[in-house]
C-alpha positions as CSV (number, residue, x, y, z in Angstrom):
1,M,-30.5,49.2,99.7
2,R,-28.7,51.8,97.5
3,G,-31.2,53.9,95.6
4,A,-34.2,53.1,97.9
5,P,-36.3,56.1,98.8
6,R,-35.7,57.3,102.3
7,R,-38.6,58.1,104.7
8,A,-38.8,61.5,106.3
9,A,-37.0,61.6,109.6
10,A,-39.0,62.2,112.7
11,P,-38.2,65.3,114.8
12,R,-35.4,65.0,117.3
13,S,-36.3,68.3,118.9
14,A,-39.1,68.4,121.4
15,A,-40.3,71.7,119.9
16,E,-41.1,70.3,116.5
17,R,-44.7,69.4,115.5
18,W,-46.3,66.7,113.3
19,T,-49.7,65.7,112.1
20,L,-50.8,62.1,112.5
21,V,-53.9,59.9,113.0
22,I,-54.7,58.3,116.4
23,S,-55.4,54.6,115.8
24,D,-56.0,53.3,119.3
25,L,-55.6,54.0,123.0
26,V,-52.9,52.3,125.0
27,P,-53.1,51.2,128.7
28,G,-52.8,54.5,130.7
29,G,-55.0,56.4,128.2
30,D,-52.6,57.9,125.7
31,G,-53.4,57.8,122.0
32,L,-51.4,55.7,119.7
33,G,-50.1,57.0,116.4
34,R,-47.1,56.8,114.1
35,L,-44.6,59.4,112.9
36,P,-43.7,59.6,109.2
37,D,-40.6,57.4,109.9
38,G,-42.8,54.7,111.4
39,R,-41.9,55.3,115.0
40,I,-44.6,55.0,117.6
41,A,-46.0,58.2,119.2
42,F,-47.9,58.1,122.5
43,V,-50.1,61.1,122.4
44,R,-51.7,62.7,125.4
45,G,-55.2,64.0,124.5
46,G,-55.7,62.0,121.3
47,L,-58.7,59.9,120.7
48,P,-59.1,57.0,118.3
49,G,-59.9,58.3,114.8
50,D,-58.6,61.8,115.4
51,S,-56.3,63.5,113.0
52,V,-54.2,65.8,115.3
53,E,-51.2,68.1,115.3
54,I,-48.8,67.0,118.0
55,E,-45.8,68.5,119.8
56,V,-43.1,66.0,120.9
57,E,-42.4,66.3,124.6
58,A,-39.9,63.5,125.0
59,D,-38.0,61.7,122.3
60,K,-36.9,58.2,123.4
61,G,-35.4,57.1,120.1
62,S,-37.6,54.2,119.2
63,H,-40.7,56.1,120.3
64,V,-41.9,59.6,121.4
65,F,-44.2,61.0,123.9
66,A,-46.3,63.9,122.7
67,R,-49.3,66.1,123.4
68,V,-52.1,67.3,121.1
69,I,-51.7,70.9,120.0
70,S,-54.7,71.1,117.8
71,L,-57.5,68.8,116.4
72,V,-57.2,68.7,112.6
73,T,-60.1,66.3,111.9
74,P,-62.2,65.0,114.7
75,S,-62.9,61.3,115.1
76,P,-66.4,60.3,113.9
77,D,-66.8,58.8,117.4
78,R,-66.4,62.1,119.1
79,V,-69.4,63.6,121.0
80,E,-70.0,66.8,122.9
81,A,-68.9,66.4,126.5
82,P,-71.5,67.3,129.2
83,C,-68.8,68.8,131.4
84,P,-67.6,72.4,130.7
85,I,-64.2,71.9,132.2
86,V,-63.4,68.4,130.7
87,D,-60.3,69.8,128.9
88,Q,-59.0,71.6,132.0
89,C,-59.7,68.9,134.7
90,G,-58.5,65.8,132.8
91,G,-60.3,63.4,135.1
92,C,-62.6,62.1,132.4
93,P,-60.4,61.9,129.3
94,L,-62.9,59.7,127.4
95,M,-65.9,61.9,128.0
96,K,-65.7,63.1,124.4
97,L,-66.0,59.6,123.0
98,S,-69.4,57.9,122.4
99,A,-70.3,55.1,124.8
100,E,-69.7,52.5,122.1
101,A,-66.3,53.9,121.3
102,Q,-65.3,54.0,125.0
103,A,-66.2,50.3,125.3
104,R,-64.1,49.4,122.2
105,A,-61.2,51.4,123.5
106,K,-61.3,49.7,127.0
107,E,-61.5,46.3,125.5
108,S,-58.6,47.1,123.2
109,M,-56.5,48.4,126.1
110,L,-57.2,45.2,128.1
111,R,-56.4,43.0,125.1
112,Q,-53.1,44.8,124.6
113,S,-52.0,44.0,128.1
114,L,-53.2,40.4,127.9
115,T,-51.3,40.0,124.6
116,R,-48.1,41.8,125.5
117,L,-47.7,41.2,129.2
118,A,-49.8,38.0,129.9
119,R,-48.8,36.6,126.5
120,L,-52.1,34.8,126.2
121,S,-52.6,32.5,123.3
122,E,-55.4,33.0,120.7
123,A,-57.4,30.3,122.4
124,E,-57.0,32.0,125.8
125,L,-57.9,35.4,124.3
126,R,-61.2,34.0,123.2
127,L,-62.0,33.5,126.9
128,V,-62.1,37.3,127.3
129,R,-65.7,38.4,127.6
130,P,-67.2,41.7,126.3
131,L,-67.1,44.7,128.6
132,H,-69.8,44.7,131.2
133,S,-71.6,48.0,131.6
134,V,-74.2,48.5,134.4
135,G,-76.0,51.7,135.2
136,G,-75.4,55.2,133.9
137,A,-72.1,56.8,132.6
138,L,-72.8,60.0,134.7
139,G,-73.7,60.5,138.3
140,Y,-72.2,57.1,139.4
141,R,-69.4,58.1,141.8
142,N,-70.1,57.9,145.6
143,R,-66.6,59.2,146.6
144,L,-64.4,62.2,145.5
145,R,-61.0,63.3,146.6
146,M,-60.6,67.0,146.2
147,Q,-57.4,69.1,146.5
148,H,-57.7,72.2,148.8
149,R,-56.4,75.6,147.8
150,S,-57.2,78.8,149.8
151,G,-60.7,77.7,150.8
152,H,-61.6,76.2,147.4
153,L,-61.8,72.6,146.2
154,G,-60.6,71.2,142.9
155,F,-58.8,68.4,141.0
156,F,-55.3,68.1,139.6
157,R,-55.0,68.0,135.9
158,E,-54.3,64.5,134.5
159,K,-50.6,63.5,135.1
160,S,-49.8,66.9,136.7
161,H,-50.1,68.9,139.9
162,D,-51.8,71.8,138.2
163,W,-54.9,72.6,140.2
164,V,-58.3,73.2,138.6
165,R,-61.1,74.7,140.6
166,V,-64.3,72.5,140.5
167,H,-67.9,73.6,141.4
168,D,-69.5,70.2,140.8
169,C,-68.6,66.9,139.1
170,K,-70.7,65.3,136.3
171,I,-69.7,61.8,137.2
172,A,-70.5,62.3,140.9
173,S,-74.0,61.4,142.3
174,S,-76.4,64.3,143.0
175,E,-76.1,63.6,146.7
176,L,-72.3,63.8,146.5
177,N,-72.4,67.1,144.6
178,D,-74.7,68.4,147.3
179,L,-72.1,67.5,149.9
180,L,-69.4,69.0,147.8
181,R,-71.2,72.4,147.6
182,A,-72.0,72.4,151.3
183,T,-68.4,71.5,152.2
184,R,-67.0,74.2,149.9
185,E,-69.2,76.9,151.4
186,R,-67.9,76.1,154.9
187,L,-64.2,75.9,154.1
188,S,-63.4,79.6,154.1
189,G,-60.6,80.3,156.5
190,A,-59.3,76.7,156.4
191,P,-55.5,76.6,157.3
192,S,-53.0,76.1,154.5
193,F,-51.9,72.7,155.8
194,L,-55.3,71.3,154.9
195,E,-54.1,69.5,151.7
196,A,-57.2,67.7,150.5
197,V,-60.7,66.7,151.3
198,E,-62.3,63.3,150.6
199,L,-66.1,63.3,150.4
200,R,-68.3,60.2,150.4
201,V,-72.0,59.6,150.3
202,L,-73.2,56.0,150.8
203,A,-76.6,54.6,149.9
204,D,-78.1,53.8,153.3
205,R,-81.7,52.7,153.7
206,D,-81.7,54.1,157.2
207,T,-80.4,57.5,156.3
208,P,-82.3,59.8,154.0
209,G,-79.9,61.3,151.4
210,G,-77.3,58.7,152.2
211,A,-74.6,58.4,154.9
212,R,-72.1,61.2,154.5
213,A,-68.5,61.4,155.5
214,V,-65.9,64.3,155.2
215,S,-62.2,63.4,155.7
216,L,-59.7,66.3,156.0
217,L,-56.2,65.3,154.9
218,V,-53.6,67.5,156.6
219,K,-49.9,67.9,156.0
220,E,-49.1,67.9,159.7
221,D,-50.5,66.2,162.8
222,S,-50.0,68.2,166.0
223,R,-51.8,69.9,168.8
224,E,-51.2,73.2,167.1
225,A,-52.8,71.8,163.9
226,E,-55.8,70.5,165.9
227,K,-56.4,74.0,167.3
228,A,-56.1,75.6,163.9
229,L,-58.5,73.1,162.4
230,A,-61.1,73.6,165.1
231,Q,-62.7,76.5,163.2
232,T,-62.8,74.4,160.1
233,V,-64.1,71.2,161.6
234,G,-66.8,72.9,163.6
235,P,-68.9,74.2,160.7
236,L,-68.5,70.8,159.0
237,E,-69.9,68.7,161.8
238,G,-73.5,69.0,160.6
239,L,-72.6,67.5,157.2
240,G,-71.9,63.9,158.5
241,V,-69.0,62.1,160.0
242,V,-65.9,64.3,159.9
243,R,-62.4,62.9,160.4
244,V,-58.9,64.5,160.3
245,V,-56.4,62.2,158.6
246,P,-52.6,63.1,158.5
247,L,-51.0,62.5,155.2
248,R,-47.8,61.4,157.0
249,G,-47.7,59.1,159.9
250,R,-50.4,56.9,161.3
251,A,-54.1,58.0,161.3
252,R,-55.9,57.7,164.6
253,P,-58.2,54.8,164.8
254,A,-61.8,55.6,163.9
255,H,-64.3,54.9,166.6
256,P,-66.7,52.1,165.7
257,E,-69.6,54.5,166.2
258,T,-68.4,56.4,163.1
259,F,-68.6,53.2,160.9
260,Q,-71.2,53.7,158.1
261,K,-73.4,51.2,156.3
262,L,-73.0,50.5,152.6
263,W,-75.4,48.0,151.0
264,V,-73.3,46.0,148.5
265,E,-76.2,43.8,147.5
266,P,-80.0,43.8,148.4
267,E,-79.6,41.8,151.6
268,T,-76.0,42.5,152.7
269,Y,-74.2,45.6,153.9
270,V,-70.6,46.3,154.8
271,L,-69.4,48.8,157.4
272,L,-66.9,51.4,156.4
273,A,-64.6,53.6,158.5
274,P,-64.7,57.2,157.3
275,F,-61.5,56.9,155.2
276,A,-61.7,53.2,154.3
277,F,-61.6,52.1,150.6
278,N,-64.9,51.3,148.8
279,Q,-65.7,50.9,145.1
280,V,-67.0,54.1,143.7
281,N,-69.6,52.6,141.4
282,L,-72.2,50.7,143.4
283,A,-74.1,49.3,140.4
284,V,-71.0,47.8,138.8
285,N,-69.7,46.6,142.2
286,E,-72.9,44.7,142.7
287,R,-72.4,43.0,139.4
288,L,-68.8,42.2,140.3
289,I,-70.1,40.5,143.5
290,E,-72.6,38.5,141.5
291,L,-69.8,37.2,139.3
292,V,-67.6,36.2,142.2
293,L,-70.6,34.3,143.7
294,E,-71.2,32.6,140.4
295,R,-67.6,31.5,140.1
296,A,-67.6,30.2,143.7
297,R,-70.8,28.2,142.9
298,A,-69.2,26.8,139.7
299,A,-66.3,25.6,141.8
300,N,-68.7,23.9,144.3
301,A,-66.8,25.9,146.9
302,E,-67.6,25.6,150.6
303,T,-64.5,27.5,151.9
304,F,-62.6,30.6,150.8
305,F,-59.8,33.0,151.5
306,D,-60.4,36.6,150.7
307,L,-57.0,38.3,150.4
308,Y,-56.9,42.1,150.3
309,G,-60.5,41.7,151.5
310,G,-61.1,45.3,152.7
311,A,-64.3,45.7,154.7
312,G,-65.8,42.4,153.4
313,N,-67.1,43.4,149.9
314,F,-66.9,39.7,148.9
315,T,-66.6,38.0,152.3
316,L,-69.9,39.0,153.7
317,P,-72.0,38.0,150.6
318,L,-70.1,34.6,150.6
319,L,-70.9,34.1,154.2
320,R,-74.5,34.9,153.6
321,R,-74.5,32.0,151.0
322,G,-73.3,29.6,153.7
323,L,-69.6,29.4,152.8
324,S,-67.0,29.8,155.5
325,G,-63.8,31.7,155.0
326,T,-61.0,34.0,156.1
327,L,-60.7,37.7,155.3
328,V,-57.1,39.1,155.3
329,E,-56.6,42.9,155.1
330,V,-53.8,45.2,156.1
331,Q,-56.1,48.0,157.3
332,A,-57.1,46.9,160.9
333,E,-60.1,49.3,160.9
334,S,-61.6,47.6,157.9
335,V,-61.0,44.2,159.4
336,E,-62.8,45.2,162.6
337,A,-65.6,46.8,160.5
338,A,-66.0,43.5,158.6
339,R,-66.2,41.5,161.8
340,R,-68.8,43.8,163.3
341,A,-70.9,43.8,160.1
342,A,-70.9,40.0,160.0
343,E,-71.9,39.8,163.7
344,A,-74.6,42.4,163.3
345,Q,-76.2,40.5,160.3
346,G,-75.8,37.1,161.9
347,L,-73.4,35.9,159.3
348,R,-71.4,32.9,160.7
349,G,-68.3,31.1,159.6
350,G,-66.0,34.1,159.1
351,E,-62.5,34.7,160.4
352,F,-61.1,38.2,160.2
353,V,-57.3,38.6,160.2
354,P,-55.5,42.0,160.1
355,G,-52.0,42.0,158.7
356,D,-49.8,42.4,155.7
357,V,-51.4,40.1,153.1
358,P,-48.3,38.4,151.7
359,I,-47.0,37.6,155.1
360,V,-50.3,36.3,156.5
361,A,-50.9,34.2,153.4
362,K,-47.5,32.5,153.8
363,Q,-48.2,31.9,157.5
364,L,-51.6,30.3,156.6
365,L,-49.9,28.1,154.1
366,S,-47.1,27.1,156.5
367,S,-49.8,26.1,159.1
368,G,-51.4,23.7,156.6
369,R,-54.4,25.8,155.8
370,S,-56.3,25.6,152.5
371,A,-59.6,26.6,151.0
372,D,-61.6,25.8,147.9
373,V,-61.4,29.3,146.4
374,V,-58.9,32.1,146.9
375,I,-60.0,35.6,146.0
376,L,-57.4,38.4,145.4
377,D,-58.5,42.0,145.1
378,P,-55.3,44.0,145.6
379,P,-54.6,47.7,145.1
380,R,-53.4,49.0,141.8
381,K,-49.8,47.7,142.3
382,G,-51.1,44.1,142.1
383,A,-50.8,40.9,144.1
384,L,-47.5,39.5,143.0
385,P,-46.0,39.1,146.5
386,A,-48.9,37.0,147.6
387,L,-49.5,34.9,144.5
388,Q,-47.2,31.9,145.3
389,A,-48.9,31.5,148.7
390,A,-52.3,31.9,147.0
391,L,-51.5,29.0,144.7
392,G,-50.7,26.8,147.7
393,L,-53.8,27.8,149.6
394,A,-56.3,27.3,146.7
395,K,-57.7,23.8,146.2
396,K,-60.0,24.5,143.3
397,A,-60.0,28.1,142.0
398,I,-58.3,31.5,142.1
399,L,-60.4,34.6,141.4
400,L,-58.1,37.5,140.5
401,V,-59.6,41.0,140.6
402,S,-57.8,44.2,139.4
403,C,-58.3,47.8,138.5
404,D,-55.1,48.0,136.4
405,P,-54.8,45.9,133.2
406,P,-50.9,45.9,133.1
407,T,-50.4,44.6,136.7
408,F,-53.4,42.2,136.2
409,A,-51.7,40.8,133.1
410,R,-48.4,40.4,134.9
411,D,-50.1,38.6,137.8
412,L,-52.1,36.4,135.5
413,R,-49.0,35.3,133.6
414,F,-47.4,34.4,137.0
415,L,-50.3,32.1,137.8
416,L,-50.5,30.5,134.3
417,D,-46.8,29.8,134.4
418,R,-47.3,27.8,137.5
419,G,-50.0,25.5,136.3
420,A,-53.2,27.5,136.7
421,R,-55.7,27.2,133.8
422,L,-57.6,30.2,132.6
423,L,-61.4,29.8,132.5
424,D,-62.5,33.3,131.7
425,V,-61.7,37.1,131.9
426,T,-64.5,39.6,132.5
427,P,-63.9,43.3,132.2
428,L,-66.3,45.7,134.0
429,D,-66.8,49.4,133.3
430,M,-66.4,50.5,136.9
431,F,-65.2,53.9,135.8
432,P,-67.1,55.3,132.8
433,Q,-65.6,58.4,131.1
434,T,-62.1,57.3,132.1
435,H,-59.6,54.8,130.7
436,H,-59.8,52.7,133.9
437,L,-61.7,49.4,134.2
438,E,-62.1,46.5,136.6
439,V,-61.2,43.0,135.6
440,L,-62.0,39.6,137.0
441,A,-60.3,36.4,136.0
442,C,-61.3,32.9,137.1
443,L,-58.5,30.3,137.1
444,D,-58.8,26.5,137.7
445,V,-56.0,25.2,140.0
446,S,-57.6,21.8,140.7
447,S,-54.9,20.0,138.8
448,S,-52.7,20.5,142.0
449,G,-55.4,18.9,144.1
450,G,-59.1,19.2,144.8
451,G,-62.1,19.0,142.5
452,T,-62.9,20.4,139.1
453,I,-64.7,23.6,138.1
454,E,-67.9,23.5,136.1
455,E,-67.5,25.7,133.0
């Protein structure tokens, strides 16, 4: 309208700077603010409540991406971080927020995904439970992946390949930090094609200090590389199971004698190959297992499919409760480890199938198979290719587990659009000090056949 006051224009040059207030965090961990003209700014390094000076790094027209240049007024929720390199490392971007503020931020990020991507109604949003926190916010990790540079170990800065040397990690367990120090001391003279080192310490009742594994990730896999690594691997042998894993090509199968126990609940353990996936936070993982068992009981389930089942994190506890079911997992080593763990513990009723999950799920459906409950615990990219088959396989309920709220919301919307009914969503703080979280959704699919679920 003629004569109306004009708002100040936001910068169109990536070199210009502005001051704004961070109102929230968005999925991915960036701070959310607004420029003087009302456009949204996604700000790397900003925390809710901060007043910050920012520099625009990318102008997308309707919004900008920026980074914090200076902290003008700190948020009242800021605390002193216990880690001296928190600003350089970038692995714990929420460490300067109080525990209460971290919980609010994570609940908000999940709600944003559920509103924008899953398009949940207000009634459905009321089914989202508060964030579950179990155990401490420090010293919880049992696994670290470190980047190797000239005999030293470190992390990449967040969203970059800038290397930061690390002596110990505040969110790693004391046993894992001991292994980190011992490994670092013995890596002098390691060849340049040693790209990274993964360290793991598993709580094992039979092994004082935990079962330890060191995996060396190398850029090339050849006889010459093996010879060059000999002087590196030798000194490491006393630290635990040591395995060389090529970054490209197929890793050599691990011998079953190298499988290690991980107690996932008081009476049940899984077996893990040295480089197999496991949840990094054992206390929260145990609570996640309890929730899955509760949902299976509520569905009066007797049978299950565990898709993306890994080494049996859910399958083995379910078998112990007398259910029968099928684990499907692409990593053949993990499938064999799950089978051996079930046999060693006398757990009957399990079927263990290696293969690409979407393909195997479709084959199971085509052969007329079904089960009361289908569990999906996919990697970060989600379970979309397997969801249609999962709907056909499940008679009563689908339990969807995810570590990524946006892909979780996308997959949840797919299931809801095809007749599933949401019963609840439970976020778990699997990764304190970071913007990541684990999420479990329970969906009733009994309208397509089968019984009902007790709410």
